[in-house]
C-alpha positions as CSV (number, residue, x, y, z in Angstrom):
1,M,59.3,86.8,92.9
2,A,58.9,85.3,96.3
3,R,61.1,86.7,99.1
4,G,62.1,85.2,102.3
5,F,60.5,81.8,101.8
6,N,63.3,80.2,103.8
7,K,62.8,81.3,107.4
8,R,65.6,79.1,108.8
9,T,68.4,81.0,107.1
10,S,69.5,84.5,106.2
11,R,70.0,85.5,102.6
12,S,70.4,88.5,100.5
13,D,67.3,89.8,98.8
14,A,69.4,90.1,95.6
15,P,69.6,86.8,93.7
16,V,73.0,85.6,92.5
17,A,71.5,84.3,89.3
18,E,68.3,84.3,87.3
19,I,68.3,81.8,84.4
20,V,65.5,81.7,81.8
21,L,65.0,78.4,79.9
22,T,62.8,77.8,76.9
23,G,59.9,75.4,77.5
24,L,59.3,73.1,80.5
25,P,61.5,70.3,81.7
26,P,59.9,66.9,80.8
27,S,58.1,65.0,83.5
28,L,59.9,62.1,85.1
29,W,57.1,59.9,83.6
30,T,58.2,60.8,80.1
31,A,61.9,61.5,80.6
32,Y,63.2,57.9,81.2
33,H,62.7,54.5,79.7
34,Q,63.9,51.0,80.7
35,R,67.1,49.9,79.1
36,R,67.1,46.8,77.0
37,G,67.6,43.8,79.1
38,G,65.8,45.6,82.0
39,H,69.0,46.8,83.7
40,G,68.5,50.5,84.7
41,K,66.9,53.4,83.0
42,C,68.1,56.0,80.5
43,L,66.8,59.3,79.0
44,T,64.4,59.2,76.2
45,S,65.6,61.1,73.0
46,K,63.1,63.9,73.7
47,A,64.3,64.3,77.3
48,A,67.9,64.2,76.2
49,E,67.2,66.9,73.6
50,W,65.5,69.1,76.2
51,K,68.5,68.6,78.6
52,R,71.1,69.5,75.9
53,G,69.2,72.7,75.1
54,A,68.8,73.6,78.8
55,V,72.5,73.1,79.5
56,Y,73.3,75.3,76.5
57,E,70.9,78.1,77.6
58,A,72.0,77.9,81.2
59,R,75.7,78.3,80.2
60,G,74.8,81.3,78.1
61,A,72.9,82.9,81.0
62,Y,75.3,82.1,83.9
63,H,79.0,83.0,83.5
64,G,80.2,82.7,87.1
65,H,82.0,79.9,88.9
66,P,79.9,77.0,90.1
67,L,78.1,78.1,93.3
68,N,79.5,76.1,96.2
69,G,77.6,77.5,99.2
70,R,74.1,76.7,100.5
71,L,71.4,77.8,98.1
72,D,67.7,78.8,98.0
73,V,66.2,78.2,94.6
74,Q,62.8,79.2,93.2
75,V,61.6,77.6,89.9
76,T,58.8,79.5,88.1
77,F,57.0,77.6,85.4
78,K,55.4,80.2,83.2
79,V,52.6,78.5,81.2
80,R,49.5,79.3,79.2
81,S,47.3,77.0,81.3
82,R,47.8,74.7,84.3
83,G,47.1,71.4,82.7
84,R,47.2,68.2,84.9
85,W,51.0,67.8,85.4
86,D,52.6,67.4,88.8
87,I,55.1,70.2,89.7
88,D,57.4,67.8,91.6
89,N,58.0,65.6,88.5
90,R,59.6,68.5,86.7
91,Y,62.6,69.1,89.0
92,K,65.0,66.1,88.5
93,L,66.0,66.8,84.9
94,L,66.1,70.5,85.4
95,L,68.4,70.3,88.4
96,D,70.7,67.8,86.6
97,A,70.9,70.1,83.6
98,L,71.9,73.1,85.8
99,T,74.5,71.0,87.5
100,E,75.9,69.9,84.2
101,A,75.9,73.5,83.0
102,G,78.1,74.5,86.0
103,V,75.6,76.8,87.7
104,W,76.3,75.0,91.0
105,A,78.8,72.3,92.1
106,D,76.0,69.9,93.1
107,D,72.3,70.2,93.6
108,S,72.8,68.8,97.1
109,K,73.7,72.4,98.0
110,I,70.1,73.4,97.7
111,D,68.5,73.9,101.1
112,D,65.2,75.3,100.0
113,L,63.5,74.5,96.7
114,R,60.3,76.3,95.8
115,G,58.1,75.8,92.7
116,V,55.6,78.3,91.4
117,V,53.3,77.9,88.4
118,E,52.5,81.3,86.8
119,I,49.5,81.1,84.4
120,D,49.0,83.6,81.6
121,G,46.4,82.8,79.0
122,R,48.1,85.2,76.5
123,R,51.5,83.4,76.7
124,K,52.6,82.0,73.4
125,S,55.1,79.4,74.7
126,P,56.1,78.2,78.2
127,E,59.4,79.0,79.9
128,T,61.1,78.0,83.1
129,V,62.8,80.7,85.2
130,I,65.3,79.7,87.9
131,T,66.1,82.3,90.6
132,I,69.0,81.4,92.9
133,W,70.1,83.0,96.2
134,E,73.1,82.2,98.3
135,V,72.3,81.5,101.9
136,A,74.5,83.1,104.7
């Protein structure tokens, strides 16, 4: 786990939450499709299913009140191989699911967001680990 990646602020070394989700969030490229008539976008059925599962798992893992202060967040994508996906395309649906699950009041509270890809060729299935610190 990375420590002290935000040099602008002071935070406790102990995270306030660590949430483990099954699988990886869908990429933005596969998560949304154009609405009929061309007005706006909506989630694909596969992305909506992942989000429902993530909200359910996050609610089971985090039992506190929604975090209201400033936050540092590390997202660790644990995978068997790196593949060709962009790490930045995985955040939107993940952060929205954690907001809906009541982990934090709003993802605008995140001051520092860090992504890590952890590769282990022996891993059977991917998972996403979210570690959260409150910033003083």
